[in-house]
C-alpha positions in Angstrom: 132.3 -78.7 87.3 129.4 -78.4 84.9 129.4 -75.7 82.3 126.7 -73.2 83.0 126.4 -71.7 79.5 127.6 -72.1 76.0 130.0 -69.5 74.8 128.7 -66.8 72.5 131.4 -64.9 70.6 131.1 -61.4 69.4 132.2 -61.6 65.8 132.9 -57.9 65.7 135.7 -58.4 68.1 139.0 -60.3 67.9 137.9 -64.0 68.2 141.2 -65.3 69.6 141.0 -62.9 72.6 137.5 -64.0 73.4 138.5 -67.7 73.2 141.4 -66.9 75.5 139.3 -65.2 78.1 136.7 -68.0 78.1 139.3 -70.7 78.5 141.2 -68.8 81.1 138.0 -68.4 83.2 137.2 -72.1 82.8 140.6 -73.0 84.1 140.6 -70.6 87.0 137.2 -71.6 88.1 138.2 -75.3 87.8 135.6 -76.1 85.2 138.6 -77.4 83.4 140.4 -79.4 86.0 144.1 -79.6 86.6 145.6 -82.3 84.4 142.5 -82.5 82.2 143.2 -83.1 78.4 142.2 -80.3 76.1 141.2 -81.1 72.5 141.9 -78.4 70.0 139.5 -80.0 67.6 136.7 -80.1 70.2 137.3 -76.4 71.0 137.2 -75.5 67.3 133.8 -77.1 67.0 132.5 -75.6 70.2 133.5 -72.1 69.3 132.8 -72.6 65.6 136.2 -71.1 64.7 139.3 -72.1 62.7 142.3 -73.7 64.3 144.2 -70.4 64.5 142.2 -68.7 67.3 142.3 -71.8 69.4 146.0 -72.4 68.8 146.8 -68.7 69.7 144.7 -68.9 72.8 146.3 -72.1 74.0 149.8 -70.7 73.3 149.0 -67.7 75.4 147.6 -69.8 78.2 150.9 -71.8 78.1 152.8 -68.6 78.6 150.6 -67.8 81.6 151.3 -71.2 83.1 147.8 -72.6 82.7 148.3 -75.0 79.8 151.0 -77.6 79.2 151.6 -78.5 75.6 153.5 -81.6 74.6 154.0 -81.5 70.8 152.7 -84.5 68.9 151.4 -85.9 72.2 148.9 -84.0 74.3 147.6 -80.6 75.5 146.5 -80.5 79.1 145.4 -78.0 81.8 148.5 -77.5 84.0 148.5 -78.7 87.5 148.5 -76.2 90.3 152.1 -75.3 91.0 152.7 -74.7 94.7 156.1 -73.0 94.0 154.4 -70.5 91.8 151.6 -70.0 94.3 154.1 -69.2 97.1 155.9 -66.6 94.9 152.5 -65.0 94.0 151.6 -64.8 97.7 155.0 -63.1 98.4 154.4 -60.6 95.6 150.9 -59.8 96.8 151.9 -59.4 100.4 154.8 -57.1 99.5 152.7 -54.8 97.4 149.4 -54.8 99.4 151.1 -54.4 102.8 152.9 -51.2 101.5 149.6 -50.0 100.0 147.9 -50.5 103.3 150.6 -48.7 105.2 150.1 -45.6 103.0 146.3 -45.6 102.9 145.9 -46.2 106.7 147.9 -43.1 107.3 146.7 -40.9 104.5 143.0 -41.5 104.1 141.7 -44.2 106.5 138.0 -43.3 106.8 137.4 -43.1 103.0 139.2 -46.3 102.4 137.5 -48.1 105.2 134.1 -47.0 103.9 134.9 -48.5 100.4 136.1 -51.7 101.9 133.0 -52.0 104.2 130.7 -51.6 101.2 132.4 -54.5 99.4 132.3 -56.6 102.6 128.6 -56.1 102.9 128.1 -57.3 99.3 130.4 -60.3 99.9 128.2 -61.3 102.8 125.2 -61.5 100.4 127.0 -63.9 98.1 128.8 -66.2 100.7 127.2 -69.3 99.3 128.4 -72.3 97.3 126.0 -71.4 94.4 127.5 -67.8 94.2 131.3 -68.6 94.3 131.9 -66.7 91.1 130.3 -63.5 92.4 132.0 -63.9 95.8 135.4 -64.1 94.1 134.7 -61.0 92.0 134.0 -59.1 95.1 137.0 -60.5 96.8 139.2 -59.2 94.0 137.4 -55.9 94.1 138.3 -55.6 97.8 142.0 -56.0 97.1 141.9 -53.9 93.9 140.8 -50.9 96.1 144.3 -50.9 97.6 146.0 -50.7 94.2 143.6 -48.0 92.8 143.7 -45.8 95.8 147.5 -46.0 96.1 147.8 -45.1 92.4 149.5 -48.4 91.5 146.7 -49.8 89.3 149.1 -51.0 86.6 150.5 -53.4 89.2 147.1 -55.0 89.6 147.3 -56.5 86.1 150.8 -57.8 86.9 149.6 -59.4 90.1 146.6 -61.0 88.5 148.8 -62.6 85.8 151.2 -63.9 88.3 148.5 -65.3 90.7 146.9 -67.9 88.5 148.2 -70.9 90.5 147.4 -69.2 93.8 143.9 -68.4 92.6 143.3 -72.0 91.6 144.7 -73.3 94.9 142.4 -70.9 96.7 139.4 -72.1 94.6 140.1 -75.6 95.8 140.0 -74.2 99.4 136.7 -72.4 99.1 134.4 -75.4 99.5 135.9 -76.2 102.9 133.5 -75.6 105.7 133.7 -72.0 107.1 136.1 -70.8 104.5 133.9 -68.0 103.0 133.1 -66.7 106.5 136.8 -66.8 107.4 137.6 -64.7 104.4 134.9 -62.2 105.3 136.2 -62.1 108.8 139.7 -61.3 107.5 138.4 -58.5 105.4 136.5 -57.0 108.3 139.7 -57.1 110.4 141.6 -55.3 107.7 138.9 -52.6 107.3 138.5 -52.1 111.0 142.3 -51.6 111.5 142.3 -49.1 108.6 139.5 -47.2 110.2 141.4 -47.0 113.5 144.5 -45.8 111.6 146.2 -49.0 113.0 148.9 -49.6 110.4 150.4 -52.7 112.0 147.0 -54.1 112.8 146.0 -53.7 109.1 149.2 -55.3 107.8 149.0 -58.1 110.3 145.4 -58.9 109.3 146.4 -58.8 105.6 149.3 -61.1 106.3 147.0 -63.6 108.0 144.5 -63.3 105.2 147.0 -63.9 102.3 148.6 -66.8 104.2 145.4 -68.7 104.8 145.3 -71.0 101.8 149.0 -71.9 101.9 148.8 -72.5 105.7 146.5 -75.5 105.1 148.3 -76.8 102.0 148.7 -80.3 103.4 144.9 -80.6 103.8 144.3 -79.4 100.3 147.0 -81.7 98.9 145.4 -84.6 100.7 142.0 -83.9 99.1 143.3 -83.2 95.6 146.6 -85.1 95.2 146.3 -85.3 91.4 145.8 -81.6 91.0 149.0 -80.3 92.6 152.7 -80.2 91.8 155.5 -78.4 93.5 158.2 -76.9 91.2 160.3 -76.2 94.3 160.7 -79.9 95.1 
């Protein structure tokens, strides 16, 4: 995917953190594709930094499972690991289903109002050209569940553990009707919350979070070189 803008670093802030954030976003958005070689020297020139910030950023990305480093040989963007994606989906479903159960009983109207506002914004950005904004709003929709349940610290944990699921989902987004399907799932969740229908809300969430993995064979067929399964 083409790069839309050159990085501009704020020299008053820690450079390594900024390099890390930029590279992570490039990987999650598939601007840096699974399996693609990464040149430390090229990154040093691009960011106009020494080798230390680039090295530190790559080591952190390796810890997150986004970079594979083969000493004295190569550094590459990791392939999308299906085993990791399945575990992330299980984690998200476990946490978000319990959050929905609580919120649907305790404060359904206020929560549904917040979710509906985000759905309306998503509908405005449901285009290929605005994937990034659409995904930001998708994350905001789910973050409401964490914030309103008072488990916002778990949000950071879930985001860190979901990198392979996020990339798999990004491969799925261009498929015809996918964005509209996601919006439909969100509407079903919000409507069930508004009705105080706990099982309906959890069932809609389960369908929503299972969508990408349910068509894994189709995604694998389209992108065979991008995917590996650590469970095999």
